[in-house]
Gaussian input, Z-matrix of N, CA and C with variables (Angstrom, degrees):
# hf/3-21g

backbone

0 1
 N
 C     1     B1
 C     2     B2     1     A1
 N     3     B3     2     A2     1     D1
 C     4     B4     3     A3     2     D2
 C     5     B5     4     A4     3     D3
 N     6     B6     5     A5     4     D4
 C     7     B7     6     A6     5     D5
 C     8     B8     7     A7     6     D6
 N     9     B9     8     A8     7     D7
 C    10    B10     9     A9     8     D8
 C    11    B11    10    A10     9     D9
 N    12    B12    11    A11    10    D10
 C    13    B13    12    A12    11    D11
 C    14    B14    13    A13    12    D12
 N    15    B15    14    A14    13    D13
 C    16    B16    15    A15    14    D14
 C    17    B17    16    A16    15    D15
 N    18    B18    17    A17    16    D16
 C    19    B19    18    A18    17    D17
 C    20    B20    19    A19    18    D18
 N    21    B21    20    A20    19    D19
 C    22    B22    21    A21    20    D20
 C    23    B23    22    A22    21    D21
 N    24    B24    23    A23    22    D22
 C    25    B25    24    A24    23    D23
 C    26    B26    25    A25    24    D24
 N    27    B27    26    A26    25    D25
 C    28    B28    27    A27    26    D26
 C    29    B29    28    A28    27    D27
 N    30    B30    29    A29    28    D28
 C    31    B31    30    A30    29    D29
 C    32    B32    31    A31    30    D30
 N    33    B33    32    A32    31    D31
 C    34    B34    33    A33    32    D32
 C    35    B35    34    A34    33    D33
 N    36    B36    35    A35    34    D34
 C    37    B37    36    A36    35    D35
 C    38    B38    37    A37    36    D36
 N    39    B39    38    A38    37    D37
 C    40    B40    39    A39    38    D38
 C    41    B41    40    A40    39    D39
 N    42    B42    41    A41    40    D40
 C    43    B43    42    A42    41    D41
 C    44    B44    43    A43    42    D42
 N    45    B45    44    A44    43    D43
 C    46    B46    45    A45    44    D44
 C    47    B47    46    A46    45    D45
 N    48    B48    47    A47    46    D46
 C    49    B49    48    A48    47    D47
 C    50    B50    49    A49    48    D48
 N    51    B51    50    A50    49    D49
 C    52    B52    51    A51    50    D50
 C    53    B53    52    A52    51    D51
 N    54    B54    53    A53    52    D52
 C    55    B55    54    A54    53    D53
 C    56    B56    55    A55    54    D54
 N    57    B57    56    A56    55    D55
 C    58    B58    57    A57    56    D56
 C    59    B59    58    A58    57    D57
 N    60    B60    59    A59    58    D58
 C    61    B61    60    A60    59    D59
 C    62    B62    61    A61    60    D60
 N    63    B63    62    A62    61    D61
 C    64    B64    63    A63    62    D62
 C    65    B65    64    A64    63    D63
 N    66    B66    65    A65    64    D64
 C    67    B67    66    A66    65    D65
 C    68    B68    67    A67    66    D66
 N    69    B69    68    A68    67    D67
 C    70    B70    69    A69    68    D68
 C    71    B71    70    A70    69    D69
 N    72    B72    71    A71    70    D70
 C    73    B73    72    A72    71    D71
 C    74    B74    73    A73    72    D72
 N    75    B75    74    A74    73    D73
 C    76    B76    75    A75    74    D74
 C    77    B77    76    A76    75    D75
 N    78    B78    77    A77    76    D76
 C    79    B79    78    A78    77    D77
 C    80    B80    79    A79    78    D78
 N    81    B81    80    A80    79    D79
 C    82    B82    81    A81    80    D80
 C    83    B83    82    A82    81    D81
 N    84    B84    83    A83    82    D82
 C    85    B85    84    A84    83    D83
 C    86    B86    85    A85    84    D84
 N    87    B87    86    A86    85    D85
 C    88    B88    87    A87    86    D86
 C    89    B89    88    A88    87    D87
 N    90    B90    89    A89    88    D88
 C    91    B91    90    A90    89    D89
 C    92    B92    91    A91    90    D90
 N    93    B93    92    A92    91    D91
 C    94    B94    93    A93    92    D92
 C    95    B95    94    A94    93    D93
 N    96    B96    95    A95    94    D94
 C    97    B97    96    A96    95    D95
 C    98    B98    97    A97    96    D96
 N    99    B99    98    A98    97    D97
 C   100   B100    99    A99    98    D98
 C   101   B101   100   A100    99    D99
 N   102   B102   101   A101   100   D100
 C   103   B103   102   A102   101   D101
 C   104   B104   103   A103   102   D102
 N   105   B105   104   A104   103   D103
 C   106   B106   105   A105   104   D104
 C   107   B107   106   A106   105   D105
 N   108   B108   107   A107   106   D106
 C   109   B109   108   A108   107   D107
 C   110   B110   109   A109   108   D108
 N   111   B111   110   A110   109   D109
 C   112   B112   111   A111   110   D110
 C   113   B113   112   A112   111   D111
 N   114   B114   113   A113   112   D112
 C   115   B115   114   A114   113   D113
 C   116   B116   115   A115   114   D114
 N   117   B117   116   A116   115   D115
 C   118   B118   117   A117   116   D116
 C   119   B119   118   A118   117   D117
 N   120   B120   119   A119   118   D118
 C   121   B121   120   A120   119   D119
 C   122   B122   121   A121   120   D120
 N   123   B123   122   A122   121   D121
 C   124   B124   123   A123   122   D122
 C   125   B125   124   A124   123   D123
 N   126   B126   125   A125   124   D124
 C   127   B127   126   A126   125   D125
 C   128   B128   127   A127   126   D126
 N   129   B129   128   A128   127   D127
 C   130   B130   129   A129   128   D128
 C   131   B131   130   A130   129   D129
 N   132   B132   131   A131   130   D130
 C   133   B133   132   A132   131   D131
 C   134   B134   133   A133   132   D132
 N   135   B135   134   A134   133   D133
 C   136   B136   135   A135   134   D134
 C   137   B137   136   A136   135   D135
 N   138   B138   137   A137   136   D136
 C   139   B139   138   A138   137   D137
 C   140   B140   139   A139   138   D138
 N   141   B141   140   A140   139   D139
 C   142   B142   141   A141   140   D140
 C   143   B143   142   A142   141   D141
 N   144   B144   143   A143   142   D142
 C   145   B145   144   A144   143   D143
 C   146   B146   145   A145   144   D144
 N   147   B147   146   A146   145   D145
 C   148   B148   147   A147   146   D146
 C   149   B149   148   A148   147   D147
 N   150   B150   149   A149   148   D148
 C   151   B151   150   A150   149   D149
 C   152   B152   151   A151   150   D150
 N   153   B153   152   A152   151   D151
 C   154   B154   153   A153   152   D152
 C   155   B155   154   A154   153   D153
 N   156   B156   155   A155   154   D154
 C   157   B157   156   A156   155   D155
 C   158   B158   157   A157   156   D156
 N   159   B159   158   A158   157   D157
 C   160   B160   159   A159   158   D158
 C   161   B161   160   A160   159   D159
 N   162   B162   161   A161   160   D160
 C   163   B163   162   A162   161   D161
 C   164   B164   163   A163   162   D162
 N   165   B165   164   A164   163   D163
 C   166   B166   165   A165   164   D164
 C   167   B167   166   A166   165   D165
 N   168   B168   167   A167   166   D166
 C   169   B169   168   A168   167   D167
 C   170   B170   169   A169   168   D168
 N   171   B171   170   A170   169   D169
 C   172   B172   171   A171   170   D170
 C   173   B173   172   A172   171   D171
 N   174   B174   173   A173   172   D172
 C   175   B175   174   A174   173   D173
 C   176   B176   175   A175   174   D174
 N   177   B177   176   A176   175   D175
 C   178   B178   177   A177   176   D176
 C   179   B179   178   A178   177   D177
 N   180   B180   179   A179   178   D178
 C   181   B181   180   A180   179   D179
 C   182   B182   181   A181   180   D180
 N   183   B183   182   A182   181   D181
 C   184   B184   183   A183   182   D182
 C   185   B185   184   A184   183   D183
 N   186   B186   185   A185   184   D184
 C   187   B187   186   A186   185   D185
 C   188   B188   187   A187   186   D186
 N   189   B189   188   A188   187   D187
 C   190   B190   189   A189   188   D188
 C   191   B191   190   A190   189   D189
 N   192   B192   191   A191   190   D190
 C   193   B193   192   A192   191   D191
 C   194   B194   193   A193   192   D192
 N   195   B195   194   A194   193   D193
 C   196   B196   195   A195   194   D194
 C   197   B197   196   A196   195   D195
 N   198   B198   197   A197   196   D196
 C   199   B199   198   A198   197   D197
 C   200   B200   199   A199   198   D198
 N   201   B201   200   A200   199   D199
 C   202   B202   201   A201   200   D200
 C   203   B203   202   A202   201   D201
 N   204   B204   203   A203   202   D202
 C   205   B205   204   A204   203   D203
 C   206   B206   205   A205   204   D204
 N   207   B207   206   A206   205   D205
 C   208   B208   207   A207   206   D206
 C   209   B209   208   A208   207   D207
 N   210   B210   209   A209   208   D208
 C   211   B211   210   A210   209   D209
 C   212   B212   211   A211   210   D210
 N   213   B213   212   A212   211   D211
 C   214   B214   213   A213   212   D212
 C   215   B215   214   A214   213   D213
 N   216   B216   215   A215   214   D214
 C   217   B217   216   A216   215   D215
 C   218   B218   217   A217   216   D216
 N   219   B219   218   A218   217   D217
 C   220   B220   219   A219   218   D218
 C   221   B221   220   A220   219   D219
 N   222   B222   221   A221   220   D220
 C   223   B223   222   A222   221   D221
 C   224   B224   223   A223   222   D222
 N   225   B225   224   A224   223   D223
 C   226   B226   225   A225   224   D224
 C   227   B227   226   A226   225   D225
 N   228   B228   227   A227   226   D226
 C   229   B229   228   A228   227   D227
 C   230   B230   229   A229   228   D228
 N   231   B231   230   A230   229   D229
 C   232   B232   231   A231   230   D230
 C   233   B233   232   A232   231   D231
 N   234   B234   233   A233   232   D232
 C   235   B235   234   A234   233   D233
 C   236   B236   235   A235   234   D234
 N   237   B237   236   A236   235   D235
 C   238   B238   237   A237   236   D236
 C   239   B239   238   A238   237   D237
 N   240   B240   239   A239   238   D238
 C   241   B241   240   A240   239   D239
 C   242   B242   241   A241   240   D240
 N   243   B243   242   A242   241   D241
 C   244   B244   243   A243   242   D242
 C   245   B245   244   A244   243   D243
 N   246   B246   245   A245   244   D244
 C   247   B247   246   A246   245   D245
 C   248   B248   247   A247   246   D246
 N   249   B249   248   A248   247   D247
 C   250   B250   249   A249   248   D248
 C   251   B251   250   A250   249   D249
 N   252   B252   251   A251   250   D250
 C   253   B253   252   A252   251   D251
 C   254   B254   253   A253   252   D252
 N   255   B255   254   A254   253   D253
 C   256   B256   255   A255   254   D254
 C   257   B257   256   A256   255   D255
 N   258   B258   257   A257   256   D256
 C   259   B259   258   A258   257   D257
 C   260   B260   259   A259   258   D258
 N   261   B261   260   A260   259   D259
 C   262   B262   261   A261   260   D260
 C   263   B263   262   A262   261   D261
 N   264   B264   263   A263   262   D262
 C   265   B265   264   A264   263   D263
 C   266   B266   265   A265   264   D264
 N   267   B267   266   A266   265   D265
 C   268   B268   267   A267   266   D266
 C   269   B269   268   A268   267   D267
 N   270   B270   269   A269   268   D268
 C   271   B271   270   A270   269   D269
 C   272   B272   271   A271   270   D270
 N   273   B273   272   A272   271   D271
 C   274   B274   273   A273   272   D272
 C   275   B275   274   A274   273   D273
 N   276   B276   275   A275   274   D274
 C   277   B277   276   A276   275   D275
 C   278   B278   277   A277   276   D276
 N   279   B279   278   A278   277   D277
 C   280   B280   279   A279   278   D278
 C   281   B281   280   A280   279   D279
 N   282   B282   281   A281   280   D280
 C   283   B283   282   A282   281   D281
 C   284   B284   283   A283   282   D282
 N   285   B285   284   A284   283   D283
 C   286   B286   285   A285   284   D284
 C   287   B287   286   A286   285   D285
 N   288   B288   287   A287   286   D286
 C   289   B289   288   A288   287   D287
 C   290   B290   289   A289   288   D288
 N   291   B291   290   A290   289   D289
 C   292   B292   291   A291   290   D290
 C   293   B293   292   A292   291   D291
 N   294   B294   293   A293   292   D292
 C   295   B295   294   A294   293   D293
 C   296   B296   295   A295   294   D294
 N   297   B297   296   A296   295   D295
 C   298   B298   297   A297   296   D296
 C   299   B299   298   A298   297   D297
 N   300   B300   299   A299   298   D298
 C   301   B301   300   A300   299   D299
 C   302   B302   301   A301   300   D300
 N   303   B303   302   A302   301   D301
 C   304   B304   303   A303   302   D302
 C   305   B305   304   A304   303   D303

   B1=1.4521
   B2=1.5263
   B3=1.2978
   B4=1.4571
   B5=1.5276
   B6=1.3337
   B7=1.4551
   B8=1.5117
   B9=1.3210
   B10=1.4522
   B11=1.5103
   B12=1.3189
   B13=1.4593
   B14=1.5300
   B15=1.3457
   B16=1.4630
   B17=1.5211
   B18=1.3183
   B19=1.4558
   B20=1.5301
   B21=1.3417
   B22=1.4598
   B23=1.5274
   B24=1.3392
   B25=1.4446
   B26=1.5207
   B27=1.3246
   B28=1.4528
   B29=1.5290
   B30=1.3251
   B31=1.4607
   B32=1.5266
   B33=1.3401
   B34=1.4612
   B35=1.5246
   B36=1.2994
   B37=1.4654
   B38=1.5205
   B39=1.3296
   B40=1.4643
   B41=1.5251
   B42=1.3283
   B43=1.4593
   B44=1.5277
   B45=1.3156
   B46=1.4639
   B47=1.5221
   B48=1.3228
   B49=1.4632
   B50=1.5311
   B51=1.3212
   B52=1.4648
   B53=1.5245
   B54=1.3137
   B55=1.4608
   B56=1.5310
   B57=1.3121
   B58=1.4629
   B59=1.5292
   B60=1.3266
   B61=1.4610
   B62=1.5314
   B63=1.3350
   B64=1.4674
   B65=1.5229
   B66=1.3161
   B67=1.4638
   B68=1.5304
   B69=1.3343
   B70=1.4600
   B71=1.5291
   B72=1.3079
   B73=1.4617
   B74=1.5183
   B75=1.3199
   B76=1.4623
   B77=1.5214
   B78=1.3245
   B79=1.4639
   B80=1.5296
   B81=1.3311
   B82=1.4569
   B83=1.5263
   B84=1.3204
   B85=1.4611
   B86=1.5194
   B87=1.3244
   B88=1.4639
   B89=1.5245
   B90=1.3208
   B91=1.4607
   B92=1.5246
   B93=1.3154
   B94=1.4637
   B95=1.5343
   B96=1.3176
   B97=1.4664
   B98=1.5211
   B99=1.3179
   B100=1.4672
   B101=1.5191
   B102=1.3256
   B103=1.4491
   B104=1.5191
   B105=1.3148
   B106=1.4565
   B107=1.5173
   B108=1.3204
   B109=1.4561
   B110=1.5150
   B111=1.3288
   B112=1.4615
   B113=1.5235
   B114=1.3242
   B115=1.4683
   B116=1.5244
   B117=1.3366
   B118=1.4579
   B119=1.5178
   B120=1.3477
   B121=1.4642
   B122=1.5294
   B123=1.3287
   B124=1.4618
   B125=1.5288
   B126=1.3242
   B127=1.4717
   B128=1.5324
   B129=1.3215
   B130=1.4629
   B131=1.5264
   B132=1.3266
   B133=1.4650
   B134=1.5293
   B135=1.3296
   B136=1.4678
   B137=1.5253
   B138=1.3388
   B139=1.4626
   B140=1.5295
   B141=1.3384
   B142=1.4586
   B143=1.5280
   B144=1.3233
   B145=1.4633
   B146=1.5302
   B147=1.3202
   B148=1.4696
   B149=1.5255
   B150=1.3348
   B151=1.4603
   B152=1.5261
   B153=1.3310
   B154=1.4634
   B155=1.5276
   B156=1.3229
   B157=1.4646
   B158=1.5265
   B159=1.3370
   B160=1.4607
   B161=1.5217
   B162=1.3367
   B163=1.4628
   B164=1.5218
   B165=1.3292
   B166=1.4565
   B167=1.5166
   B168=1.3187
   B169=1.4543
   B170=1.5212
   B171=1.3206
   B172=1.4630
   B173=1.5228
   B174=1.3483
   B175=1.4580
   B176=1.5285
   B177=1.3263
   B178=1.4576
   B179=1.5251
   B180=1.3274
   B181=1.4635
   B182=1.5260
   B183=1.3475
   B184=1.4569
   B185=1.5247
   B186=1.3204
   B187=1.4588
   B188=1.5291
   B189=1.3321
   B190=1.4685
   B191=1.5190
   B192=1.3109
   B193=1.4577
   B194=1.5126
   B195=1.3289
   B196=1.4577
   B197=1.5158
   B198=1.3068
   B199=1.4547
   B200=1.5078
   B201=1.2861
   B202=1.4604
   B203=1.5124
   B204=1.2844
   B205=1.4613
   B206=1.5271
   B207=1.3125
   B208=1.4555
   B209=1.5196
   B210=1.3289
   B211=1.4511
   B212=1.5272
   B213=1.3187
   B214=1.4584
   B215=1.5138
   B216=1.3189
   B217=1.4563
   B218=1.5236
   B219=1.3143
   B220=1.4564
   B221=1.5205
   B222=1.3201
   B223=1.4641
   B224=1.5186
   B225=1.3226
   B226=1.4700
   B227=1.5199
   B228=1.3132
   B229=1.4625
   B230=1.5253
   B231=1.3333
   B232=1.4624
   B233=1.5237
   B234=1.3353
   B235=1.4651
   B236=1.5223
   B237=1.3445
   B238=1.4653
   B239=1.5228
   B240=1.3259
   B241=1.4634
   B242=1.5262
   B243=1.3358
   B244=1.4690
   B245=1.5316
   B246=1.3249
   B247=1.4611
   B248=1.5189
   B249=1.3318
   B250=1.4584
   B251=1.5134
   B252=1.3397
   B253=1.4644
   B254=1.5227
   B255=1.3316
   B256=1.4626
   B257=1.5240
   B258=1.3222
   B259=1.4685
   B260=1.5203
   B261=1.3237
   B262=1.4618
   B263=1.5247
   B264=1.3564
   B265=1.4577
   B266=1.5235
   B267=1.3503
   B268=1.4634
   B269=1.5244
   B270=1.3228
   B271=1.4645
   B272=1.5312
   B273=1.3301
   B274=1.4656
   B275=1.5136
   B276=1.3300
   B277=1.4604
   B278=1.5183
   B279=1.3120
   B280=1.4735
   B281=1.5235
   B282=1.3327
   B283=1.4593
   B284=1.5349
   B285=1.3175
   B286=1.4622
   B287=1.5280
   B288=1.3341
   B289=1.4614
   B290=1.5272
   B291=1.3112
   B292=1.4554
   B293=1.5236
   B294=1.3156
   B295=1.4655
   B296=1.5219
   B297=1.3026
   B298=1.4709
   B299=1.5189
   B300=1.3211
   B301=1.4593
   B302=1.5189
   B303=1.3016
   B304=1.4748
   B305=1.4978
   A1=108.57
   A2=116.01
   A3=122.03
   A4=110.07
   A5=115.77
   A6=122.45
   A7=108.47
   A8=117.50
   A9=121.08
   A10=113.41
   A11=115.53
   A12=123.42
   A13=111.44
   A14=117.23
   A15=122.04
   A16=109.06
   A17=116.55
   A18=121.38
   A19=108.72
   A20=118.43
   A21=119.60
   A22=112.31
   A23=115.56
   A24=121.84
   A25=107.99
   A26=116.80
   A27=121.16
   A28=110.82
   A29=117.39
   A30=121.11
   A31=111.27
   A32=117.56
   A33=120.61
   A34=111.40
   A35=117.28
   A36=120.73
   A37=111.19
   A38=116.65
   A39=120.98
   A40=110.30
   A41=117.80
   A42=122.03
   A43=111.63
   A44=117.46
   A45=120.63
   A46=111.67
   A47=117.35
   A48=120.84
   A49=113.26
   A50=118.10
   A51=120.60
   A52=113.10
   A53=118.37
   A54=119.66
   A55=110.74
   A56=115.85
   A57=122.09
   A58=110.38
   A59=116.40
   A60=120.48
   A61=111.09
   A62=117.17
   A63=120.71
   A64=110.79
   A65=116.42
   A66=120.49
   A67=111.21
   A68=116.50
   A69=120.67
   A70=112.10
   A71=116.53
   A72=119.63
   A73=111.54
   A74=117.76
   A75=120.92
   A76=111.74
   A77=116.61
   A78=118.65
   A79=112.65
   A80=118.01
   A81=121.12
   A82=113.05
   A83=117.15
   A84=120.26
   A85=113.50
   A86=117.97
   A87=121.91
   A88=112.90
   A89=116.12
   A90=119.43
   A91=110.28
   A92=115.85
   A93=120.33
   A94=107.85
   A95=118.32
   A96=120.15
   A97=112.31
   A98=115.86
   A99=120.47
   A100=110.22
   A101=115.32
   A102=120.45
   A103=114.36
   A104=118.70
   A105=121.75
   A106=112.48
   A107=118.06
   A108=120.69
   A109=112.22
   A110=116.88
   A111=120.57
   A112=110.92
   A113=117.48
   A114=119.87
   A115=111.94
   A116=116.69
   A117=119.60
   A118=113.06
   A119=117.40
   A120=120.84
   A121=108.59
   A122=118.96
   A123=121.36
   A124=114.35
   A125=117.00
   A126=119.80
   A127=110.33
   A128=116.16
   A129=120.66
   A130=111.10
   A131=116.61
   A132=120.83
   A133=110.75
   A134=117.71
   A135=121.48
   A136=110.25
   A137=116.94
   A138=120.89
   A139=110.67
   A140=116.60
   A141=120.32
   A142=112.06
   A143=116.64
   A144=119.72
   A145=111.04
   A146=116.50
   A147=120.40
   A148=110.25
   A149=117.26
   A150=121.91
   A151=110.99
   A152=116.71
   A153=120.69
   A154=111.51
   A155=117.77
   A156=120.95
   A157=113.28
   A158=118.70
   A159=120.50
   A160=113.72
   A161=118.37
   A162=120.66
   A163=109.85
   A164=115.51
   A165=121.08
   A166=108.82
   A167=116.32
   A168=122.38
   A169=111.02
   A170=116.22
   A171=119.65
   A172=111.31
   A173=118.07
   A174=120.17
   A175=110.87
   A176=116.38
   A177=120.54
   A178=112.44
   A179=117.00
   A180=119.84
   A181=111.61
   A182=117.47
   A183=121.41
   A184=113.08
   A185=117.85
   A186=121.40
   A187=109.18
   A188=116.73
   A189=117.40
   A190=109.32
   A191=115.79
   A192=119.90
   A193=110.02
   A194=115.49
   A195=119.30
   A196=108.65
   A197=115.32
   A198=119.40
   A199=109.55
   A200=114.95
   A201=118.89
   A202=109.05
   A203=115.63
   A204=119.75
   A205=110.03
   A206=115.49
   A207=120.51
   A208=110.94
   A209=118.07
   A210=120.47
   A211=110.47
   A212=117.76
   A213=120.97
   A214=111.49
   A215=116.51
   A216=121.30
   A217=110.15
   A218=116.39
   A219=120.90
   A220=110.87
   A221=116.87
   A222=120.89
   A223=110.10
   A224=117.30
   A225=120.33
   A226=111.52
   A227=117.72
   A228=121.05
   A229=110.35
   A230=116.47
   A231=120.24
   A232=110.14
   A233=117.48
   A234=120.33
   A235=111.83
   A236=117.44
   A237=119.98
   A238=111.26
   A239=116.95
   A240=120.03
   A241=110.84
   A242=116.33
   A243=120.11
   A244=110.29
   A245=116.78
   A246=120.01
   A247=111.91
   A248=116.52
   A249=120.22
   A250=111.82
   A251=116.46
   A252=119.77
   A253=110.68
   A254=117.29
   A255=120.83
   A256=110.97
   A257=116.81
   A258=119.96
   A259=111.46
   A260=117.58
   A261=122.01
   A262=110.27
   A263=116.21
   A264=120.47
   A265=110.95
   A266=117.14
   A267=121.11
   A268=110.53
   A269=117.31
   A270=121.09
   A271=109.86
   A272=116.79
   A273=120.21
   A274=111.53
   A275=116.91
   A276=120.60
   A277=110.95
   A278=117.35
   A279=121.47
   A280=110.15
   A281=117.19
   A282=120.89
   A283=109.74
   A284=118.15
   A285=121.79
   A286=112.28
   A287=115.86
   A288=120.26
   A289=109.98
   A290=116.35
   A291=120.87
   A292=111.61
   A293=117.33
   A294=120.58
   A295=112.82
   A296=117.41
   A297=120.89
   A298=109.75
   A299=114.80
   A300=119.52
   A301=109.08
   A302=114.00
   A303=118.80
   A304=109.89
   D1=139.91
   D2=-178.36
   D3=-91.76
   D4=145.17
   D5=175.00
   D6=-127.22
   D7=139.99
   D8=174.77
   D9=96.36
   D10=-144.76
   D11=-171.41
   D12=-76.45
   D13=131.74
   D14=174.78
   D15=-87.88
   D16=134.17
   D17=179.35
   D18=-70.70
   D19=124.22
   D20=-177.57
   D21=-70.52
   D22=142.15
   D23=176.93
   D24=-135.05
   D25=107.98
   D26=-177.93
   D27=-65.03
   D28=-39.42
   D29=-179.60
   D30=-61.67
   D31=-47.05
   D32=179.63
   D33=-66.99
   D34=-34.97
   D35=179.46
   D36=-64.71
   D37=-44.23
   D38=178.79
   D39=-69.17
   D40=-41.61
   D41=-178.79
   D42=-62.12
   D43=-36.98
   D44=-178.91
   D45=-69.01
   D46=-29.11
   D47=-176.81
   D48=-92.34
   D49=-14.37
   D50=-174.83
   D51=-122.76
   D52=19.94
   D53=-177.72
   D54=-77.45
   D55=153.39
   D56=178.21
   D57=-65.15
   D58=-39.84
   D59=179.91
   D60=-60.59
   D61=-43.05
   D62=178.47
   D63=-64.43
   D64=-43.04
   D65=-179.59
   D66=-60.03
   D67=-46.06
   D68=-179.21
   D69=-65.41
   D70=-43.75
   D71=-179.80
   D72=-62.32
   D73=-40.65
   D74=-178.22
   D75=-74.80
   D76=-40.51
   D77=-175.51
   D78=-76.47
   D79=-31.89
   D80=-179.13
   D81=-92.22
   D82=-5.68
   D83=179.40
   D84=70.89
   D85=35.67
   D86=-178.22
   D87=-92.46
   D88=12.80
   D89=-177.80
   D90=-86.12
   D91=145.55
   D92=171.88
   D93=-79.27
   D94=152.79
   D95=178.60
   D96=-62.02
   D97=159.94
   D98=179.23
   D99=-58.45
   D100=138.54
   D101=178.58
   D102=88.78
   D103=-1.69
   D104=179.85
   D105=-91.40
   D106=6.65
   D107=179.27
   D108=-61.03
   D109=-30.74
   D110=178.86
   D111=-64.65
   D112=-28.81
   D113=179.95
   D114=-84.38
   D115=-39.11
   D116=-175.61
   D117=-78.26
   D118=-40.86
   D119=-179.77
   D120=-154.01
   D121=85.89
   D122=-173.31
   D123=-62.94
   D124=-35.90
   D125=-178.21
   D126=-66.08
   D127=-44.82
   D128=178.86
   D129=-66.55
   D130=-38.40
   D131=-179.87
   D132=-64.22
   D133=-41.63
   D134=178.97
   D135=-65.04
   D136=-44.43
   D137=179.16
   D138=-61.03
   D139=-47.10
   D140=-177.94
   D141=-63.98
   D142=-36.58
   D143=179.58
   D144=-64.57
   D145=-45.03
   D146=179.36
   D147=-67.34
   D148=-44.04
   D149=-179.53
   D150=-60.54
   D151=-42.88
   D152=-178.95
   D153=-65.41
   D154=-33.24
   D155=-178.02
   D156=-83.38
   D157=-19.79
   D158=-175.36
   D159=-105.68
   D160=-5.27
   D161=-179.62
   D162=-127.91
   D163=165.47
   D164=175.01
   D165=-148.43
   D166=151.28
   D167=-179.26
   D168=-109.71
   D169=-179.33
   D170=-177.36
   D171=-68.17
   D172=-28.96
   D173=178.73
   D174=-66.64
   D175=-31.69
   D176=-178.52
   D177=-67.78
   D178=-20.67
   D179=179.43
   D180=-69.74
   D181=-23.52
   D182=-176.91
   D183=-103.59
   D184=-4.38
   D185=178.97
   D186=-85.63
   D187=143.39
   D188=173.61
   D189=-68.79
   D190=147.37
   D191=-179.52
   D192=-67.57
   D193=138.93
   D194=176.15
   D195=-75.38
   D196=134.10
   D197=177.87
   D198=-85.97
   D199=147.96
   D200=176.49
   D201=-75.75
   D202=167.56
   D203=-177.28
   D204=-63.88
   D205=152.13
   D206=-178.92
   D207=-71.81
   D208=-12.62
   D209=-179.94
   D210=-64.89
   D211=-40.05
   D212=177.71
   D213=-64.56
   D214=-37.47
   D215=177.99
   D216=-66.00
   D217=-40.67
   D218=179.53
   D219=-62.95
   D220=-40.33
   D221=178.39
   D222=-62.57
   D223=-42.60
   D224=179.26
   D225=-64.07
   D226=-40.27
   D227=179.36
   D228=-62.98
   D229=-43.86
   D230=179.57
   D231=-63.81
   D232=-42.36
   D233=179.79
   D234=-64.18
   D235=-42.50
   D236=177.91
   D237=-64.89
   D238=-39.58
   D239=178.78
   D240=-64.47
   D241=-43.49
   D242=179.45
   D243=-65.28
   D244=-41.17
   D245=178.62
   D246=-65.13
   D247=-41.13
   D248=177.95
   D249=-64.53
   D250=-40.57
   D251=178.17
   D252=-64.75
   D253=-39.58
   D254=178.85
   D255=-64.59
   D256=-42.79
   D257=177.75
   D258=-64.64
   D259=-40.89
   D260=179.29
   D261=-63.03
   D262=-42.58
   D263=178.42
   D264=-65.27
   D265=-43.58
   D266=-179.30
   D267=-64.21
   D268=-41.82
   D269=179.93
   D270=-64.04
   D271=-41.50
   D272=178.73
   D273=-65.14
   D274=-38.50
   D275=178.88
   D276=-65.63
   D277=-41.41
   D278=179.63
   D279=-63.73
   D280=-41.26
   D281=179.76
   D282=-65.59
   D283=-41.39
   D284=178.59
   D285=-63.98
   D286=-39.89
   D287=179.39
   D288=-66.18
   D289=-40.70
   D290=-179.12
   D291=-74.27
   D292=-16.11
   D293=178.69
   D294=78.15
   D295=22.20
   D296=179.61
   D297=-87.64
   D298=151.83
   D299=174.95
   D300=-111.70
   D301=139.05
   D302=-179.75
   D303=-109.93

């Protein structure tokens, strides 16, 4: 399995976009819907998923980074808020036990 930068190949890039097989599949509608690779060829789908996540090409250097869903950000905000509240409560309890005034 490859990691890191993929060596660019202009010939392979053009061949992949102009092949007869691709033309026929697209024009006749013989393609499976997106995400069905696991059903048609699971071994190839697993390999492609890992390869896509561990390598990058020259085009990827100019694309803006995809942001993750805001749901993960929301979870982090809630966790930080809960942690801050717990620390604030613990600090207040320690001050009360010590009998200090703030």
